[in-house]
C-alpha positions in Angstrom: 0.0 0.0 0.1 1.5 3.3 -0.8 2.6 5.4 2.2 0.7 8.6 1.4 -1.5 9.5 -1.8 -2.6 12.9 -2.0 -5.7 14.0 -4.0 -3.6 15.8 -6.8 -1.4 12.7 -7.5 -4.4 10.5 -7.8 -6.2 13.0 -10.1 -3.1 13.3 -12.4 -2.8 9.5 -12.3 -6.6 9.3 -13.3 -6.6 11.9 -16.0 -3.1 10.3 -17.3 -5.1 6.9 -17.8 -8.1 8.2 -19.7 -10.5 9.4 -16.9 -12.6 12.4 -17.5 -13.6 14.9 -14.8 -17.4 14.8 -14.6 -18.8 18.5 -14.3 -19.4 19.4 -10.5 -22.6 19.5 -8.9 -23.7 21.0 -5.2 -21.1 18.8 -3.4 -17.3 19.5 -3.4 -16.5 15.8 -4.4 -14.9 15.4 -7.6 -15.9 12.6 -9.9 -13.9 10.9 -12.7 -15.5 8.4 -15.3 -14.0 6.2 -17.7 -15.9 3.4 -19.5 -18.7 3.2 -17.0 -16.2 3.4 -14.0 -16.8 6.3 -11.7 -14.0 7.3 -9.1 -15.1 9.9 -6.5 -12.5 11.9 -4.7 -13.2 14.1 -1.5 -12.9 17.7 -2.4 -12.4 18.9 1.0 -10.5 18.1 4.1 -6.8 17.1 4.1 -4.9 16.7 0.7 -3.7 13.3 2.0 -6.3 10.4 1.1 -6.8 7.7 3.8 -5.3 4.2 3.4 -8.9 2.9 3.4 -10.0 5.3 0.6 -6.9 4.6 -1.5 -7.4 0.8 -1.2 -11.1 1.2 -2.2 -10.1 3.1 -5.3 -7.4 0.5 -6.2 -9.9 -2.1 -5.8 -12.4 -0.5 -8.0 -9.6 0.0 -10.8 -8.5 -3.8 -10.4 -12.2 -4.9 -10.9 -12.2 -2.7 -14.0 -9.1 -4.4 -15.3 -6.1 -2.5 -13.9 -3.2 -4.4 -12.5 -3.3 -3.9 -8.7 0.6 -3.9 -8.3 0.9 -1.5 -11.2 -1.4 1.1 -9.9 0.2 0.7 -6.4 3.7 1.3 -7.9 2.6 4.2 -10.0 1.0 5.9 -7.1 3.5 5.1 -4.5 
């Protein structure tokens, strides 16, 4: 598991891998979509994401066909 992943790093990774930012609504959360997979990032609070949040995102990416170890390595 990566030690610390911040929102900006994850947002850059998502856009580099073909995810598109969905226009915002009334919440401050940011949503990225690619081929039916939607990843939601908090838009408030500390910049560093919790280990739990990163693990959930990695599981979603893995179920969509991304390699778990490659994602961890690129984010770490």
